N, C-alpha and C positions, 0 to 999 in steps of 0.2 A: 504494500500499499504506500502511495506517495505521501510524504510529509506535506502538511498544508501551510505551516508557518516556519520561519527561520528558527524560532526557539524549539519547535518540535523536532526539526532536523538536527539541530546542534546537541540537544539533550538526549534524544532517543535514537535517531537514525544513524547519525555519524559514528557513534561508538560501535554499532552493528556493522557498518560498512568498512570501518577502519581496517587496513591490512598492515599490521606491524612489521611483517616480513619485508615490506617495501620501504621501510624507514631506517634501514641499517645505516648508522653513521649520521643520521639527521638529528640535529639539536636546533629547534626553531620555535620562536614565539611569533604567532600571527595575530594581528589586531584585525578583527572583523567589525566594520562599521556598516550596519544595515539601516538604511534610511526608509522612512515611511511608517504607516500606522502599525505594521507588524514587526517593525525593526527594533534595533537596540545595538549595544556594543558588547562584544564578547572577546575573550582572549583564548586562543587555542594554543596549547603547548605540546610539542612532541619532543620527548627526551627518553633515551634508553628504550625505544620502541614502544613507549606508552603515550597515550593521548589524554590530555585533560582539557576541559572547556569550562570556563568560568565567565560570569557576567562581569563587565567592567572594561577598563582600559589598561594598557601597558605603556609606560613612558618611553620605552625604546624597543619596539618590536623589530624582529628581523624582516618580516613581511607585513604589509598593511593593505587590506582590501576594503574598498568602499563601493557599495552598490545599493540600488533601490531594492526594497523587499521583494517586489514582484520579479525583478530581473534575477535576484538571488535564487528564488524558487525555480525559475525557468532553468537556471544553471544546474542546480543540484538535482532537478528532475529530468535532466538530459534533454530539455526542449531547446537549449542553445549550448553550443560548445564554449569552453573557456576562451578559446582563441577568438571566436566570433564576438563574444561578449567584450573582450579586450579591444579588438579592432573597431568595433562599432561604438566604443565609448560607454558601454553599459557597466563596465567595471573600471574603477580607478585603482591602480596597482602601484605600490612602491616596494622596491626590494629586488631580490635575486630571482629572475625569471626561471632559471634552471631549478632552483629550490621549489618554486611554485609548481613546476611540472612534476617533480617528485611527489608533492602532496597530492596532486591529481591522481597519480598512479597508486597512491596509498588509499584512495577512496574518499579523499577529502572533498572533492567536487567533481 
């Protein structure tokens, strides 16, 4: 079943989708800024092949993603690719693109 809101994805679906075996050597803090009525701010951390997601902000994340809530849901529900979201301006991204692609392979989006 597709998650309906960012919080439902981040708290329930992401932990189930997460593929720790794809995060060998990854140590990253990701700031997620989701704008809109279903939005919010979350920090996702991957360290030692473990994922944690908390509400709030991190002062110095390795990656930062900003999206509208409906675009975020399209991304995680595979209605738009991460590349298309980036190239059409639906996602604002700061940080290492190679690391972001590793996160995609790990089931992050």
